[in-house]
N, C-alpha and C positions, 0 to 999 in steps of 0.2 A: 214619204220622212219626212211628214209635217208630226206627224205622231211622238216620233223618235223625240224629237227634239221640242223644246218649250223655251220660246225666249224669254231674259230676263227682262227687267223694263227698262227700258231703254235709256232715260233718264239715270239710271245707275253706271252710264257706260258715256254719259255727254259731258264731263267735266263742264257743267252749269249749275246754276247757283239755286238754292231751298233758304231763303229766309237770311241772304249774307252769306250762308255756308256755300263754298267750293267743294261740287260732287267730284272727288278723284279716285279711279277703281283703283289708284297707284298704291293707295289708302289702305285699303282693302285688302291688297294683295300683300301688299309688305306684310300686314296683321296673319297674314296665310304662313309668308314662309317666319314668322316669328311665333309659330304654335305648332311646327313643322319639327319633327326630332331629329329629322334626314337633316336637315337645313341647320337646323342648329347645333347639330354633329360636325356639321362644314366649318362651323365657327368658332369653336370653342366653347358655345352657349351663350354667345355675343348676341343679341339683337341687332337685326337689320332698321337701317334708318333712311330715311329722302335723299335725297344729294337734289340739295336747292340749289342749286347752282349749277347748270351742265354749261361752260360753255366753251368748251372744248369735246363735247359729247358722248360725256361721263353715264357709267351706266345707273338706272333709276335709283335701284336703292345698296346700299354701300356697309361694310360692314370693314374693320383695320385690315382681314383677311381672307375675304370674298365678294364679289360686288356679281350685280346679276341686273340687265334688262328686264319689264315690263312692259307685255304689248297683248293688248286685244287683238284676238283674232276674230275679225269681221273685216268687213267695206266699210267705207265712207259715205257708199253713195244707201245704203239700206239706213246708216245714221241719222244722216243729214233728210231724208224724206220721213223714215219711221217721226223725227221731233215734230214734224211739222204735219202732222197727220193729228199728235195728242192735243187733247184737251188746256185751254190758258189753268192756270192753276194759282190761287193767293193763296200761301201758308200766312199770309200776317196775324192773322186770330187763330194759329193754332194753340196758345197756349192757354185760350179762354175754350179750347175743345171742336173748334170746330176748322173748316178750312173750303173753300168755296172753287169750284168747278164752274167754266164756261168753256161748252164745248166749240170750235174752231166752225164756220159756217166754211161748210163743203165748195171748194171750185174747181174747174177745171185745172185747174194747176198741181191740186192738192192730190196724195192718193191713201184713199183708206191706208188705217192699221195695216188690213189682213196683206194689201196689193202692196205696201210695205217690208212685212214681216217674209212674204216672196222672196225677194232683195236677198234676205240674208242665205233662207233656203238654197236659192240657187247657188248661192257663194258655196255653199258646203256643197252642192253638187257639181262645182266644177272644180274641191277640190279631188272628194274622191273619184273624177272620172279622168282628170288630169293626167297625163303622164309623167315619168321622173324625165323624160329626154326633151318633153314641152314647157316645163314651166319654167325656169328659168329665161326662157322669150318673152313672157309676160314683163318683165321690168323696166323693159324700157315704153309703157305701155299705158298710161293714163290710166286710159279710157275702158282697158278692161277689168271684172269688180277681182282680181288675181291681185294685180300691179303693188296693193299698200301689204297686202299677206307677204308675197314675195322680197319687197324691199324691206317689212321687219326682221326676214330669217336671213338678208344676208347682212345686216351687220356681226361683223367679227366680236362680239361681247358674249358674256354667259347669258341664254337667253329664258325667260319663263313666259310659254304663250297661255291667254285662256277664253277660252270663245265664250259667247257670254247668254249661255244660255244651259236649260239642265236637261244632264242625257234621261231620256225615260226608258231605263233598263235597270238592271244591277249592277253591283259593282265587279260582279266575276266578267262582263264583256268587258270590260272600258279601254285593258289592252287591243282588244278587236277594233273596235268604234276610231279607236288613236291610229291603227293599222291603216283602217279603211279609209279613215279623212285627211290624214297629216302626214303619211310616210311619206309622198310626190314630195311633199312643200319643206319636210325636213328635211328628206337629202339634199338640197342644197347647201346644209353646214355636214354634209360627212365628211371632209376636209379641212376644216376649218380647226378642230384642236381647240374645242370650246364648248361646254356646258349644255343639253340644250333638255327643257323638260315643257312640257305642257299638264294643267290643271283643269281637272273635268267635272263640274257638279253635277252627281248622280242622284237619280230623283231616293234614294235613299237619307238625302242632307246632310253626305261627304263628299268634300272636297277629294276626289282622288291624283293626285302629282306622281306624272311618270315622266322616266328619262326616257331621250332616243340616243342612241346608240347605232350607229349605221345599219338602219333598216327593223330595227326591236323594239319595242317599246316594254318599258317595264316599270311597276307602278312599284314606288320607293316608299311611299307614304301615303296615309290620308286623314285628315283632320275633319271633323264635323262642322258643320256653318255654324251652330251655333257659339261656336269660339272665337268667329271673327266676325267682332261685335259693331264694328262701319260697315259691315255687309250688310248686316240684320235689321241695323239703324234705316240705313238708304233705304234695304227693301220694301220696310212699314211707311216710308212716306212716300211712294213711287208707285207701285203696283197696281192699285185703285184704278192709276190713268190708262191702263189695259186695257184692249175688248179682250172678254175670254171666249 
């Protein structure tokens, strides 16, 4: 399974800061929506903007006519462990053309990057192997790797989810991949009467956007990652921190 997925740099999804700039995955997912012909047809061409204040749990991205929640499809244990495995980095001299790295000293409490990555792979395995009848039982178990994913899909809002990895296959297989790994999870939304989408980044450098409806995934759009500017900028600032 490892060869099917290549994880994105963890700093891209961590909401940490790089030289005072907060890394925010919601920003590049909103850019993705705004480059999608499908979503622009839903809003009559109005661009999505981030909802800054959400005192009552409002969706992340809004227009005057359509709102949507944006969620990463991963588990928090992976993110926490992986961040601790990364080298320290000093970006303060980036304008002078160089960045300083300081590898962390390994200790018994820190995982290697490979060990942390395996947590994400096991998360995907759990999604693929768990039956629809079982998956809702994890919503009250904070220790289960699927807890945050189940909690996320239960929100009664229009929803776009994004697994932070590249799918190492061609675009024709995106429907099969989505069905294999996400159909049990997304079945929790079957009677919600809200839109459900997943964005998958393929090895051909396209984001494929699929809509889920009652057990079926349909590709509704694709957007080349070159048009998602903030995604590319963050990638260039973080990719070298990862073991190859």
